[in-house]
N, C-alpha and C positions, 0 to 999 in steps of 0.2 A: 646394308650393315649400318641402319637409326644412326645419325647424330648424337650426341652427349647434347644437347638442344630438347633433339626428339625424348630423348629417354627421361630427363626431369619433365618435359610437359606430360609424360603418363602417369606421372609418382600418385598422383591421387587417386584414376582410374585405376592401377595396380592395387592403391592402399585398398578402395575399394570392394573391390572381389577378392583381399585376405580377411573383411570382415566374415564373407558373406562361406567360405571356400578356409579349408575340409568342413564339413556337418561336425556339431556339437559331439556324439556318438567318437568320432575318431580322436577327437580331444581327448577326450574324457577319459580313451585307453589308454593314451601317452601320459596323461596325469597320472593314472594310477601305476605306471612304469618307475619314475621321479620321485612321488610321493614319499616321502617316511625315509629316503636316502640324503647322504649327502649327493653331493653334484662336480661332476667335470662339464664343463661348460667347454666342447672344441672346437675352434674359429680357425681360417686361416686367407691371411690377404685381404679379401673385402667380407668376410663374414666375420671378422674378431671384433667388430662391435654388435653385433647379433647376439656373439656367445658371451660378452661382456652383458649384455642386457640379460639373458637366461638366465646367470652367476645372483646377476638382483634380485632379479624376479623371482625363484626359488632359493635365498639367504631370508628375504624380505614376506612371503608369504609363508613353505613350511618352517624357518627358523632351522634349518639345515647349511652346515656348513655347504659355501657352493665357491667356485672357480675358476673363471677362466684361462687356456692355455693352446697352446699350441698342439698339431697331434705329436710333434717330436718332444713338447715338454710330455703327454701326456703318457708316452710311450715310457719314459725315464724314471713316470712318476708308478703307471699302474700296477707293477711290482711289490707298492704297498701299501696298498686298498683291498677288501674283499669286500666292503659293507655299502659303496658309490654308485652311480649312476653316472651312465656315460652319456650326453645327447653333444650329436653333432652335426653343423651346418654347413653343408653343401646345394651348390643349388644343382650345378649337373652330376653332381657323386664320379667324377672321373677321374679329380684325382686321386694320385699313388700315395699320397700323404692322408688320406682319409680315410682310403681301406688299410692303411699298415694299422690307426689306430682305432678300429673298427673290430678287427682282427685280432689286438691286443686284448681288448678286452673281451670279448668271444672267448677269447681262449682260459680268459681267470673267470668266465662266468659273474662277468661283471654288465649287468642287463645296459639295452642301448638304446634310446629312441634316437636319428635318424630325424631330419629335414630335408627336403629335396623337391626339385618341380617334378623329378620321374618318379614313376611308380615302382612300387617292389618288383611286379613280374619282370623290369625289362634293365634291370640290378643284376650283379653280378656276385659271386659269394666273394667274404660272407657277408656284404649286403644285402642280400638276397633270403637270409636263413631266416628262421624262425624265432632266433635269438635276436634278431634285429626287429625294432617296431617304427614300421616308416610311415612319418608323416607326409606326403605328399600337396605341395601348397601349388594357387593358382599359378599360372604361367601367362604373362601378360607380353612377351616375344623376350627376345635371345637382351643379352646387357650384352655391351661394347665388352670396352678390355675393363673397365671399372665396374666390376658389382653395384647397379645403380636398384633399380627396381625390386632386384631379389632380395636384395637386404632389406628391403623397407617392407614386404612382402611377409618375407621368416622373423622381421622383427615383429609385425604385429598377428605373427601366428601363433610367436612361441608365448604371445603378451595373452592372447586369449586362449593359451593349454592351460593359461594359471588364472584364470577367469578373472582380468580386471578390464572393466573397464575402459573403453575405447569410445570414442565418439565415432559418425558419421563421416566429420570433414575436420582435417586437421589446418588448420588455422596461418597455420605460417608456410605450408607443402612449397608455395609459389612462390616463398618472397627470394627475390635476389640479390644480391650485389653489386654497389655499385664502382666497388674500385678496386685492382688488383691488391695484396697483399705486399708484402714489399720481401725481402730477402731471406726474410728469418720472422717466424710467425707465434706465438706466446698464445697458444689457448689454455685457457683456464673454467675450471668446470667446479661444478657441484656432484649428489647422487648421479641426480636427473640426467646430468650432461654427460655423463662417463664414456655410455657406448657414442654420440655425437661427436666426443674429443678424438676415442682414435678411430672415426671414418675419416676424420679429416687428418691425423696422421694419416690417414690408408695412404686418402684421393693424391697432398698436396707431395707426399714423397714418390709413390709408384711413379705416377707424371714426371718426378723431378721438378718442382713447379716452385718450391722454397723447400726448408730445412723448419723442420716440425721438431716443439716441443709442449708435453702434456705438462701438467698441472693440476691442481686441485687448488682449492682457494688458499687454504692455509699452507703449503707445502710447496707458494709460490716466497712464503716467510723465511724459508729454509733456505735461506742461501742463497738462492737461484734469483733474487732482486740485484743482486752486483751484478751480472752478466748482464741480464733487462737493460742498467742502468749505461755498461758500454759499450752496448752494441743498436741503444733504442736508438739512432736514425736509421736506422735499417733494421730493424723492427716492427710487425704490426701485433697487437695484445690483443685477441680476439676473446670476448668475456658470452663466458653460455648459462642463461641463468633465468631458472627455474624460480615457480611461488618458494618451496623450501631453501631453494639458497640465494632470497633475493635479498635478505637484511644482509648477508652475508659481505656476497659480491659491491652488495651498495658501500661497504662503513671500506670492504678489500679497494674499490677502484676510484674510491675518493681519497686515496692515502696516493696515488699515483703522480706521479706529477702533470701536469699539462703538458710538456714538452714527446709525453709517447702517444703514440697514434693510437686508438682503441676502440674494439668493434665490438657494441653487445648485438645478441639476437636472447633475444628473449620468449620466452612462451607463457601466458598464462593458463595453460592444464596442467592438472596434476599430477604424480607417480608416475604409470607406465606412461599413460597417453604423453606426460610431458618429456616423456624421454624419446618415445618416440617421431613427435612433432619438433623439437627438435635436430632429433638425427634426419629427416627430408627435409630439415631446412638448410643445412648446412653439405644438403651433398650439390648445391646448386654454388657454394663455395671457390672453387677451381676453372669458372667457367670465363672469368675477363683476364683472371691472372694466364690463362692456359692463351688466351688470344693473342695476351701482346708478346710471348712468346712463340706465335705459331704450331701450340702444340691442339690435335683436336685428341680428345677425352677419352673418346670413343674405341680410338688405333691411333695411339702414341705407334711410334719404331721401334720393335723390339729384337733384339739382338741377338747374334747368332746363341751364343752363352748365355743368354736364359730361356733360351726354349733349354738347352742340353741342362740346364740347371732342374724348371722344371719335370723332365723326364730323363732326371739323372736315379741309376742302378743302387739304392743304397739297402732295402730292407735286410739283404742279409744283415748289414753288421748289425741290427736289431732284430733278432729270430722271438721272436712269441710265446714263450715257453707255457703252455697248456696246465690247467690244474684239472687233475684227475681225481680219483677214487682216497688216494693217502693225502696227498695237497691239501684236498676239501677238508678233511679231519684234522692236519696240522692249525689250515684259519679257525676250525670251530674253539678250537682247544684255546686258541691266543697266542699261540706259536709263530714266529715270522717262518716263510714257506724256506726261508736255507738256514735254517735251525738243525742241524744234520742228526741231531741226538732225537728228535720227533721225529722228525721223515722216517728215522729206522726204527723208532720206534712201533707206531702207526704200520708202515710195510710191514713187520714182523707178524701186525694183529690182520692185515687185510689178508695175509696169504692163510695168515689159522684160517680166519673168516671163510676165505672164499675152499679150499678145500672141502670143510667140512658143510658146507652148503652142497659140494657135488654130491655128497652122500646123501644128503634128506631131500624124499623127495614134496615136492608140491601137492598139497588135497586141495587146497581152498587156495580163496585169495580174499582180502579184504582190504578195501582200498577206502577213502579220500576220496572227497569229492572235488571241492573247487580248489584250484590250483595245481592237480592231480590231473586231473579227466578233461577238466576245463580253464581256463588262465585264468587268473582272478579279473582281471579284465574285465577276462568276456564270460563270465561264472550265469548271465544273462542269456545265452545261447549251447545249445548241444553243440556236442565236439566233435573236437574234426572229422575226416572219414578214416585217417589212420589210427582216430586213440578206436574211433568205433568196429572198422575191421577187428582189431587184435582183440578188443576183448569179447566180439560176438564172434570170434573163429578159437579160442576158450571156451565159451559158451557150449558151444556145438559137440566142442572134441568131451564134454558132460563136465568139465569143470562148474563147482557152486562158485559165485561170487559178492559176496556181502559187501555196501556202500553205507562204511563209518560215517556220517554227515553232520554237521550243524543245522542241516535246511532241515526242512518241514516238509510239508505234503507236495513242495515247486518241484524236489527230488524225484515223487515217486509220476508227476505229470510227466515234467523232462524224460525220463527214459521210460516211460509208455513209446513214446516219439519214434525212437528209435534202435529202439533192443527187438527184432520180430516174435511174435506171443508163445511160441512154440519154447522158447529159453527165461519164461520167465521165471515161472516155476524154480529156477536156479536161483533164481538170486532174491538175497533178504537185506532188509531196509533198516540199519539200526541210525532211524532220525533224530534228528535235538541228544546231537551226540551219542545216544545208544538209550536215554528213556522210553524213546517211540519207536516201538517193532513190528517190522511187518513182511509177508511177502509180499513181494514182487505184483502174481499174482492173485491181489485179494484187493478189490477196493478202494479205496483207500479211506477208513475209518480215522475217528479224531484219537488226538494221543487219550492213553487212560492214566498218565503219570497225576499224579494227587498233587495239589500244592504243596510245600513243604514251608518249617518254622521263620524259614530265613525269607520266605518270597517277600511280604509285604512289608515286613522294615525295608530292604535293602531298596524296595521300589521306590517309597518314601523316597527314600536319601538324593535316589537317584531323581526322581522327577523331577524337583527346580530346577535342572540343569535342562533338562526335558523341556519343562513351561519355556525357558528364555532362551531354545533353540540352538544350544551347543550340542546335545547332543540329542541320536534317534535312538528310543527305546524301543526293542521288539520286545514284549514279554510274553511266556508259554510256560508253564506250570511248572517244570523241569527244568527252565534255560531263560537266563536272559540278556539279551544279545544287543549291547551298546555299537553304536557306531560315532563316528564326532561327524558334528556339521563345516567343525573349525577348519580350515585347509592350515594352517599354523603351528594345528597342534598333532604331533608325533604319535605313531601306534605304540612306542612308549611310555610316553605322555600319559594316553586315551589307559593304557594298564594303569598307572600311578593311579588316574583319578580313579578306577575304580577298586583298585584295591584299599584307597584307602577309607571310600564311603563304605565297604561294608564291612568293616569295624569287628567287633564279636562275631558276626555269625562266620568270620571266614570257617571255622572251623567245617562248617557242614557242606561248605561248594571250594568247589574248584577254579582257575583264572585261567583261559589260556588263548592265546592270540590271534588273529588269524591276517591274510597282507591287508582285509580291510575291516577286522570287526575285534572285536573284544567281547568272548561268551563265558557267563558266568555258573555255573552248570554245580549241581546237588553233586555232592561226591558220591551216591550211590548209584552216579551214572556213570559213561565212560563211553569210549571207540576202547581202549583196553578193552570191557566186558566183553562187544563183539568180534574182538581176536580171540579171546580165551571160550566163548561160546561155541566156537567157529572151528578152532581148532580138538576139542576134545568132540563136534561130532565127527569132524573128517578127517582127522588126527594128524592134521598137520594144515596150515593155511599161510601164507607170503603175505605182510601188511604191505604196503607200500605210501606214504606220506608226502606231505608236502613242509610241513611245521617242521620238523622232527630237533629245533633245539628249545633249549629249556625255556619253558611261559608257551609255545608255539603250540597251536590246537594240538598236533600231532605226535607233542613231546611222547605222552603218554601212552597211548598206541603203541611206534616205535621201540619205546623202550621197554614193552612190555615182554619183545622173544627176541633170540639172536635170530629169524627170519624173517627183518626189516629194513627197508628201504624207504629213503628219500629219493624223490624228483628235484630239488631245492635245500634248505637247510635241514644240515645234520646236529646231530649231536657230538661232543666227543668221546662218550661210548665210547674204545673200540669193538668191540663186541658185538656190535648191533648197529642198526640205524643209519647203515652208509650208503654215501649217492656211488653208486655206478655210473651212470652215464655219463659221454665224452666231453670235452671240454666246450663248454657255452652250453650245454644243452643240458633243458631245466621245464620242470611242468609239466604238460602231455607232451611233450617232442620228449622225454628225459621216460616216460612213463612205457610209449611205444620202445624206447630203443630196451626198454629192462626187459617188457614181454616176452621180445624177441628171444630172451635168451632163456625165456623157457623149451627146455627142447624133454622128447619125447624118449623114454628109452625103457624096456620092457614092458612098456604098458601106462609107467608115471610120468609124470613131468618133472625134471628137475633144472634147478637154472643156473647155468653155467655161465659167472664171470669169468673174464680174466684176469689174471692174478697177478699185471703190471697196474702199474699207475698211466695212464693212456691219458 
């Protein structure tokens, strides 16, 4: 095993590798999972500084609340959230606490991003499941006892996920500390120094080198100065300084008496780059103190009880509560999943819905596409083979399928790439949210929808935002699609901007949000009209989408009939728009599950859902 000094010497090489890998499209897919949500950033031991950095990045870039916490703390609070995402940092993904946190998130339908050195194909459930987006970071070799190069690499990669700029070289990454710290260490920091401060506390405490206290520059003023003065002879003060904290740091340190031992670590970089630079620099802090105490940081003596603690059998103390159809509805209605009256109401409604479904033949399907057949992050790719196989199987049995989508001609092109030609005549397309209809068997033709009275006025009002690159507009005769170019703008904020801009023309249009954009659609059209026409033509139609909540772009579709299912967000309506997938399943995976419940009886298809909240 390499010595700690060797690990430090390799920091710059590891950092440079993290600037190149993973590829940009992988990082963009991970960001799609995280954006628009609150965030729990989970780390343990050496990865806790990366979790702190991730939480700070998420809040600063997206404007959403974010919290860094341990796996156990996440499990304790996970039951009180349904709108957050989880990001987990674990170099080798072998710690039982990591698997526990992910298990609880998956059971509750919380989307997960995992940053690790391992490939997803090498991981075990639940980490290997489709509900977990794995970002594999480069490895320059195995860390010793202290997580070192892996911490810097993960911190750099999470910075790239949030599209923050990083330099090619870290100016302070090779700094050393000429003197050992004293028995006690007080680490002072500002915003960019928080992750480095936590890293110092982790390294020095895990090695038992010194007692560490962490405080920001103002929290020192709240009584901690008394303890500092009483123990000043045995205390080293370490000040972490970046440009944003330099003025406050200077005023604070100038106030401290000369008898204190103060060590300054300062970076000239700003923002996330400052965090990374300070983090890399403080990793050298244990070297001199460890040498004086005859400790090799890469391989300290580990007690037998320490190994037992690592593998402590405790998971049964924290069973994961799975959120199935009933509890999803309870959450959609805004009730706590522990509310017995709400659970009883929706349990009874679900039983009634399942019973009615078993008697209703399914003669055709109406499907949303983005978020339903393909993931939102992977919307430019073809559906996975499980989705293709399930739909081709239904087409082979003669079941007509309509795709009701906000997309235009790209959907026609994509479907022809994977649907066998002999089934094209069974597929109808409702493009641009139903305003542009044609059969897949027809060659692609232009939309015949005419521009509406609201069209030009709305375009004029949104154009200034587009001119300044704040939003991107896609203009069609019956639909305007608005996408934000600002990572700080949430989907809710984008929708509010659009609704405020529509003004008096609101009576002519409807506004619908997808996982990545906002559509403004002429009220004459809509996905629900595709469902209505398909139902009239074929006798019945099962509609499936992913954004069934009020304001979602599938809300009208999934509210139009009791024979409707969501593979992600559902409405609070107890008579329709149920999500019947197993806990942790969503999007294309949930679609495959739902289609697998279609069984043939006496020559007709019926949906056989379980009459339980699995």
